[in-house]
Backbone as numpy.savetxt, mean C-alpha at the origin, in Angstrom:
# Nx Ny Nz CAx CAy CAz Cx Cy Cz
47.20 -12.77 20.83 45.76 -12.93 20.88 45.07 -11.61 21.28
45.62 -10.92 22.28 45.07 -9.65 22.73 45.20 -8.59 21.64
46.38 -8.60 20.97 46.61 -7.64 19.90 45.59 -7.83 18.78
45.35 -9.09 18.41 44.37 -9.40 17.35 42.97 -8.96 17.76
42.62 -9.19 19.01 41.31 -8.78 19.53 41.14 -7.27 19.48
42.19 -6.52 19.85 42.14 -5.05 19.81 42.02 -4.54 18.38
42.74 -5.18 17.45 42.66 -4.77 16.04 41.25 -4.99 15.52
40.67 -6.14 15.82 39.29 -6.43 15.39 38.30 -5.45 16.01
38.51 -5.10 17.28 37.62 -4.15 17.95 37.70 -2.77 17.29
38.90 -2.34 16.90 39.07 -1.05 16.23 38.36 -1.08 14.87
38.55 -2.19 14.12 37.87 -2.31 12.82 36.34 -2.30 12.99
35.85 -2.99 14.00 34.40 -3.04 14.24 33.87 -1.65 14.60
34.59 -0.93 15.46 34.17 0.42 15.85 34.19 1.36 14.65
35.23 1.26 13.82 35.32 2.11 12.63 34.18 1.79 11.66
33.88 0.52 11.48 32.79 0.11 10.59 31.45 0.64 11.10
31.22 0.53 12.39 29.97 1.04 12.99 29.86 2.55 12.80
30.96 3.26 12.98 30.94 4.71 12.81 30.63 5.09 11.37
31.24 4.39 10.41 30.99 4.66 8.99 29.53 4.37 8.66
29.01 3.24 9.14 27.60 2.89 8.89 26.65 3.92 9.49
26.97 4.43 10.67 26.12 5.44 11.30 26.12 6.73 10.49
27.27 7.13 9.99 27.36 8.36 9.18 26.57 8.18 7.88
26.74 7.04 7.22 26.02 6.77 5.97 24.52 6.74 6.23
24.09 6.10 7.32 22.66 6.04 7.65 22.11 7.44 7.91
22.82 8.25 8.66 22.36 9.62 8.93 22.27 10.45 7.66
23.17 10.21 6.72 23.16 10.97 5.47 22.06 10.50 4.52
21.77 9.21 4.50 20.82 8.68 3.51 19.40 8.54 4.02
19.18 8.43 5.32 17.81 8.19 5.82 16.84 9.32 5.47
17.22 10.61 5.52 16.26 11.64 5.11 15.90 11.53 3.62
16.87 11.19 2.79 16.62 11.05 1.36 15.70 9.86 1.09
15.94 8.77 1.80 15.09 7.58 1.65 13.67 7.89 2.09
13.52 8.57 3.21 12.19 8.95 3.72 11.48 9.88 2.74
12.21 10.83 2.20 11.64 11.77 1.22 11.18 11.02 -0.03
11.96 10.06 -0.48 11.57 9.25 -1.65 10.34 8.40 -1.37
10.24 7.86 -0.16 9.07 7.07 0.22 7.81 7.95 0.22
7.91 9.16 0.75 6.77 10.08 0.77 6.37 10.46 -0.65
7.36 10.78 -1.49 7.09 11.14 -2.88 6.40 9.98 -3.61
6.91 8.76 -3.40 6.33 7.58 -4.04 4.89 7.36 -3.57
4.63 7.53 -2.28 3.28 7.37 -1.74 2.34 8.43 -2.30
2.81 9.69 -2.40 1.98 10.77 -2.96 1.65 10.51 -4.42
2.62 10.05 -5.19 2.38 9.72 -6.60 1.38 8.57 -6.71
1.51 7.59 -5.82 0.60 6.45 -5.84 -0.82 6.87 -5.47
-0.96 7.79 -4.50 -2.30 8.28 -4.13 -2.96 8.96 -5.31
-2.21 9.78 -6.02 -2.76 10.47 -7.18 -3.09 9.45 -8.28
-2.30 8.40 -8.40 -2.55 7.37 -9.41 -3.81 6.57 -9.11
-4.08 6.31 -7.82 -5.25 5.50 -7.47 -6.51 6.33 -7.26
-6.37 7.66 -7.16 -7.54 8.52 -7.00 -7.30 9.83 -7.76
-7.29 9.71 -9.08 -6.93 10.85 -9.95 -7.87 12.04 -9.80
-9.14 11.80 -9.43 -10.12 12.89 -9.34 -9.89 13.78 -8.13
-9.16 13.30 -7.15 -8.95 14.07 -5.92 -7.91 15.16 -6.12
-8.18 16.32 -5.54 -7.23 17.43 -5.58 -6.28 17.37 -4.39
-6.82 16.96 -3.23 -6.01 16.89 -2.01 -6.28 15.59 -1.27
-5.33 15.24 -0.42 -5.45 14.06 0.42 -5.17 14.48 1.86
-6.19 14.35 2.71 -6.08 14.75 4.11 -5.81 13.52 4.96
-4.69 13.49 5.69 -4.40 12.31 6.50 -5.36 12.16 7.68
-5.67 10.92 7.99 -6.47 10.60 9.17 -5.49 10.08 10.21
-5.38 10.80 11.31 -4.39 10.47 12.33 -4.80 9.26 13.16
-6.09 9.13 13.43 -6.58 8.05 14.29 -6.83 6.81 13.45
-5.95 5.81 13.56 -6.04 4.62 12.71 -6.63 3.42 13.46
-7.73 3.63 14.17 -8.35 2.53 14.91 -9.49 1.91 14.09
-9.14 1.39 12.92 -10.12 0.76 12.04 -10.11 -0.75 12.25
-11.26 -1.36 12.01 -11.33 -2.82 12.07 -10.60 -3.39 10.87
-9.72 -4.38 11.12 -8.99 -5.01 10.03 -8.42 -6.34 10.51
-7.98 -7.16 9.56 -7.41 -8.47 9.88 -6.11 -8.29 10.66
-5.86 -9.21 11.57 -4.67 -9.11 12.43 -3.38 -9.24 11.64
-3.42 -9.91 10.49 -2.20 -10.12 9.70 -1.86 -8.92 8.81
-2.73 -7.94 8.75 -2.53 -6.77 7.89 -2.28 -5.53 8.74
-1.29 -4.74 8.36 -0.99 -3.48 9.05 -1.54 -2.32 8.24
-2.22 -1.41 8.92 -2.72 -0.20 8.29 -1.63 0.86 8.45
-0.98 1.24 7.35 0.12 2.19 7.41 -0.36 3.63 7.45
-1.34 3.95 6.59 -1.87 5.31 6.55 -3.22 5.31 5.84
-4.03 6.30 6.19 -5.35 6.47 5.58 -5.54 7.97 5.31
-6.06 8.29 4.12 -6.28 9.67 3.72 -7.68 9.82 3.16
-8.31 10.95 3.44 -9.56 11.30 2.77 -9.20 11.95 1.45
-9.83 11.51 0.38 -9.63 12.10 -0.94 -10.68 13.18 -1.11
-10.23 14.42 -1.41 -11.16 15.55 -1.45 -10.98 16.41 -2.69
-12.06 17.08 -3.05 -12.05 18.23 -3.97 -12.61 19.38 -3.17
-11.76 20.33 -2.84 -12.18 21.39 -1.93 -12.53 20.77 -0.59
-13.76 21.00 -0.14 -14.23 20.40 1.11 -15.06 19.14 0.87
-15.32 18.81 -0.39 -16.13 17.63 -0.73 -15.31 16.36 -0.61
-15.83 15.41 0.17 -15.17 14.12 0.33 -15.56 13.22 -0.83
-14.56 12.79 -1.60 -14.81 11.91 -2.75 -14.68 10.44 -2.37
-13.92 10.17 -1.32 -13.65 8.80 -0.89 -12.45 8.78 0.02
-11.71 7.68 -0.02 -10.53 7.56 0.83 -9.49 6.69 0.16
-8.26 6.83 0.65 -7.13 6.05 0.17 -6.46 5.42 1.39
-6.14 4.13 1.29 -5.47 3.44 2.40 -4.22 2.73 1.91
-3.18 2.80 2.72 -1.95 2.07 2.45 -1.83 0.97 3.48
-1.71 -0.28 3.03 -1.64 -1.42 3.93 -0.48 -2.34 3.56
0.00 -3.08 4.55 1.06 -4.07 4.35 0.59 -5.39 4.94
0.88 -6.48 4.24 0.49 -7.78 4.75 1.09 -8.92 3.95
0.72 -10.14 4.32 1.30 -11.31 3.68 0.74 -11.57 2.28
1.65 -11.82 1.36 1.28 -12.36 0.05 2.06 -13.67 0.00
2.91 -13.92 -0.97 3.79 -15.10 -0.83 4.85 -14.78 0.21
5.39 -13.57 0.15 6.25 -13.04 1.20 5.46 -11.91 1.86
5.61 -10.68 1.38 4.75 -9.59 1.84 4.74 -8.48 0.81
3.70 -7.67 0.87 3.53 -6.56 -0.05 2.92 -5.37 0.67
3.19 -4.20 0.12 2.54 -2.97 0.57 1.81 -2.41 -0.64
0.51 -2.16 -0.46 -0.29 -1.62 -1.56 -1.00 -0.35 -1.10
-1.48 0.39 -2.08 -2.30 1.55 -1.80 -3.56 1.42 -2.65
-4.72 1.65 -2.02 -6.01 1.45 -2.68 -6.88 2.68 -2.44
-7.58 3.10 -3.48 -8.55 4.19 -3.36 -9.95 3.64 -3.55
-10.90 4.16 -2.78 -12.30 3.76 -2.89 -13.15 5.03 -2.84
-14.09 5.16 -3.80 -14.96 6.34 -3.82 -16.17 6.14 -2.91
-16.96 7.21 -2.71 -18.09 7.15 -1.79 -19.22 6.24 -2.29
-19.13 5.77 -3.52 -20.10 4.80 -4.03 -19.66 3.36 -3.76
-18.50 3.21 -3.14 -18.01 1.88 -2.80 -17.30 1.17 -3.94
-16.76 1.93 -4.89 -16.02 1.35 -6.01 -14.54 1.67 -5.89
-13.70 0.71 -6.25 -12.26 0.91 -6.22 -11.88 1.88 -7.34
-11.17 2.94 -6.97 -10.72 3.91 -7.97 -9.34 3.56 -8.50
-8.65 2.68 -7.81 -7.34 2.24 -8.27 -6.60 1.50 -7.18
-5.59 0.74 -7.61 -4.72 -0.01 -6.69 -3.32 -0.02 -7.27
-2.33 0.19 -6.42 -0.93 0.15 -6.85 -0.10 -0.54 -5.77
0.99 -1.13 -6.20 1.97 -1.71 -5.29 3.03 -0.68 -4.96
3.35 -0.54 -3.69 4.48 0.27 -3.26 5.68 -0.63 -3.00
5.42 -1.90 -2.62 6.48 -2.87 -2.37 5.92 -4.26 -2.62
6.73 -5.12 -3.23 6.34 -6.50 -3.47 7.60 -7.35 -3.40
7.71 -8.18 -2.36 8.90 -9.01 -2.17 8.63 -10.47 -2.50
7.60 -10.72 -3.28 7.29 -12.10 -3.67 8.30 -12.62 -4.69
8.14 -13.89 -5.07 9.08 -14.57 -5.94 9.23 -13.89 -7.30
10.48 -13.58 -7.69 10.69 -13.01 -9.03 10.20 -13.98 -10.10
9.56 -13.45 -11.13 9.08 -14.29 -12.23 7.68 -14.82 -12.01
7.22 -14.88 -10.77 5.87 -15.34 -10.50 5.10 -14.28 -9.72
5.34 -14.22 -8.41 4.61 -13.29 -7.55 4.86 -11.84 -7.87
6.04 -11.52 -8.40 6.32 -10.12 -8.71 5.61 -9.63 -9.97
4.95 -10.56 -10.69 4.13 -10.15 -11.82 2.98 -9.26 -11.35
2.58 -9.41 -10.10 1.47 -8.62 -9.56 1.77 -7.12 -9.63
3.03 -6.74 -9.44 3.40 -5.33 -9.44 4.13 -4.91 -10.71
4.27 -5.82 -11.65 5.01 -5.56 -12.90 4.12 -4.83 -13.90
4.53 -3.62 -14.28 3.73 -2.82 -15.21 3.78 -3.36 -16.64
4.70 -4.28 -16.93 4.79 -4.84 -18.28 4.04 -6.16 -18.41
3.67 -6.78 -17.28 2.94 -8.05 -17.32 1.46 -7.76 -17.57
0.89 -8.38 -18.58 -0.52 -8.17 -18.93 -1.30 -9.47 -18.81
-2.52 -9.34 -18.29 -3.45 -10.47 -18.22 -4.12 -10.61 -19.58
-4.95 -11.62 -19.75 -5.64 -11.83 -21.02 -6.56 -10.65 -21.37
-6.97 -9.89 -20.37 -7.82 -8.71 -20.59 -7.02 -7.52 -21.16
-5.69 -7.64 -21.15 -4.83 -6.55 -21.61 -4.42 -5.60 -20.50
-4.97 -5.81 -19.29 -4.65 -4.96 -18.14 -3.53 -5.59 -17.32
-2.85 -4.75 -16.53 -1.91 -5.28 -15.56 -2.71 -5.93 -14.44
-2.04 -6.69 -13.59 -2.73 -7.33 -12.49 -3.43 -6.30 -11.61
-2.73 -5.23 -11.27 -3.31 -4.23 -10.35 -4.35 -3.34 -11.01
-4.28 -3.14 -12.32 -5.27 -2.30 -13.00 -6.67 -2.92 -13.00
-6.73 -4.25 -12.94 -8.04 -4.90 -13.02 -8.94 -4.64 -11.82
-8.38 -4.12 -10.74 -9.20 -3.83 -9.55 -10.01 -2.53 -9.70
-9.56 -1.64 -10.58 -10.25 -0.37 -10.79 -11.68 -0.61 -11.26
-12.63 0.00 -10.56 -14.04 -0.12 -10.91 -14.77 -1.25 -10.22
-14.03 -2.15 -9.54 -14.72 -3.24 -8.83 -15.42 -2.70 -7.60
-16.56 -3.32 -7.29 -17.34 -2.91 -6.13 -16.83 -3.59 -4.87
-16.65 -2.81 -3.83 -16.21 -3.35 -2.54 -17.24 -4.34 -2.03
-18.50 -4.06 -2.29 -19.60 -4.90 -1.82 -19.52 -6.33 -2.35
-19.00 -6.51 -3.57 -18.89 -7.84 -4.16 -17.70 -8.63 -3.66
-16.80 -7.98 -2.96 -15.63 -8.66 -2.44 -14.57 -8.89 -3.51
-13.46 -9.47 -3.09 -12.33 -9.70 -4.00 -11.87 -11.14 -3.83
-12.19 -11.96 -4.82 -11.84 -13.38 -4.80 -11.12 -13.72 -6.10
-9.89 -14.22 -5.97 -9.10 -14.61 -7.14 -9.84 -15.66 -7.94
-9.91 -15.42 -9.25 -10.59 -16.36 -10.15 -12.08 -16.12 -10.28
-12.64 -15.33 -9.36 -14.07 -15.03 -9.44 -14.34 -13.56 -9.74
-13.83 -12.68 -8.90 -14.05 -11.25 -9.14 -12.87 -10.59 -9.84
-11.72 -11.25 -9.85 -10.57 -10.76 -10.60 -9.72 -11.95 -11.05
-8.90 -11.73 -12.08 -8.05 -12.79 -12.63 -6.82 -12.97 -11.77
-6.55 -14.25 -11.43 -5.35 -14.59 -10.68 -4.16 -14.66 -11.63
-2.97 -14.58 -11.08 -1.75 -14.73 -11.87 -1.45 -16.22 -11.95
-1.29 -16.73 -13.16 -0.99 -18.14 -13.36 0.33 -18.49 -12.68
0.31 -19.50 -11.82 1.51 -19.93 -11.11 1.79 -19.14 -9.85
0.94 -18.19 -9.52 1.16 -17.36 -8.32 -0.14 -17.22 -7.54
-0.73 -18.36 -7.22 -2.02 -18.38 -6.52 -1.91 -17.73 -5.14
-0.83 -18.00 -4.42 -0.67 -17.45 -3.07 -0.57 -15.93 -3.14
0.18 -15.42 -4.12 0.29 -13.97 -4.31 -1.07 -13.37 -4.64
-1.82 -14.03 -5.53 -3.14 -13.54 -5.92 -4.09 -13.51 -4.73
-4.08 -14.57 -3.92 -4.94 -14.61 -2.73 -4.49 -13.58 -1.69
-3.18 -13.38 -1.58 -2.67 -12.35 -0.67 -3.11 -10.96 -1.11
-3.07 -10.72 -2.42 -3.53 -9.43 -2.96 -5.01 -9.23 -2.65
-5.79 -10.31 -2.77 -7.22 -10.22 -2.46 -7.43 -9.80 -1.01
-6.65 -10.39 -0.09 -6.75 -10.02 1.33 -6.39 -8.56 1.53
-5.29 -8.11 0.92 -4.85 -6.73 1.10 -5.85 -5.73 0.53
-6.38 -6.01 -0.66 -7.36 -5.11 -1.26 -8.64 -5.09 -0.42
-9.05 -6.26 0.07 -10.24 -6.35 0.92 -10.07 -5.48 2.16
-8.93 -5.62 2.83 -8.70 -4.87 4.07 -8.55 -3.38 3.80
-7.80 -3.02 2.75 -7.62 -1.60 2.43 -8.94 -0.95 2.05
-9.75 -1.64 1.24 -11.02 -1.05 0.82 -11.99 -0.95 1.99
-11.95 -1.92 2.90 -12.79 -1.87 4.09 -12.42 -0.66 4.96
-11.13 -0.42 5.11 -10.66 0.73 5.88 -11.08 2.03 5.21
-10.98 2.08 3.87 -11.40 3.28 3.13 -12.88 3.58 3.38
-13.72 2.54 3.29 -15.16 2.72 3.50 -15.42 3.21 4.93
-14.76 2.59 5.92 -14.92 3.03 7.31 -14.51 4.50 7.46
-13.40 4.88 6.80 -12.87 6.24 6.93 -13.81 7.28 6.35
-14.28 7.07 5.11 -15.12 8.12 4.53 -16.52 8.12 5.12
-17.02 6.97 5.57 -18.34 6.97 6.23 -18.28 7.76 7.54
-17.22 7.52 8.29 -17.04 8.23 9.55 -16.90 9.74 9.30
-16.14 10.11 8.27 -15.95 11.53 7.94 -17.25 12.16 7.48
-18.03 11.44 6.67 -19.30 11.98 6.19 -20.30 12.12 7.34
-20.32 11.15 8.27 -21.21 11.24 9.45 -20.83 12.44 10.30
-19.54 12.67 10.48 -19.07 13.80 11.26 -19.46 15.11 10.59
-19.35 15.13 9.27 -19.72 16.31 8.50 -21.19 16.64 8.68
-22.05 15.61 8.62 -23.52 15.79 8.76 -23.85 16.25 10.17
-23.19 15.68 11.19 -23.49 16.05 12.58 -23.08 17.49 12.88
-22.13 18.05 12.13 -21.70 19.42 12.36 -22.60 20.45 11.66
-23.44 19.97 10.74 -24.32 20.90 10.01 -25.55 21.28 10.80
């Protein structure tokens, strides 16, 4: 019994050591890929921007169920064009999206960075091959919508048939992300005016 316990302990220690080595080797690559994916998504949701300046202080008003991952000012030179926010929250399971909003309060784009909803239904939200009756993907239909009008499935945008919870979750995430974007660029523009 003692011999078996010692053998199992050695196997467990060896497994832990191998996992630690693999984690140390792959975590920088994974982090680099996440940053690259986020940068590509920012450019996709705010194509007019030349640079994205991170906002370090993330004390924005938002729903308790939604996490604000990052917020960036979208700029051309020193001109603030709007903001981009990355948020995570509940859909059917959960999703992480990135949304851009210009200084006129219009969505410049929305993309999914992660979607763990049901395959075949909820994952249609992030599927680039799934098209709505308008011919657009689910996420493309948010481009050009006014933040002021809000985001309601079936009213301001088309819901995914059979994935109502995912559609309503997307509405919550876009609402929160766009609200954070508006707060971010308004605060930046006010600061800019006060310094002049």
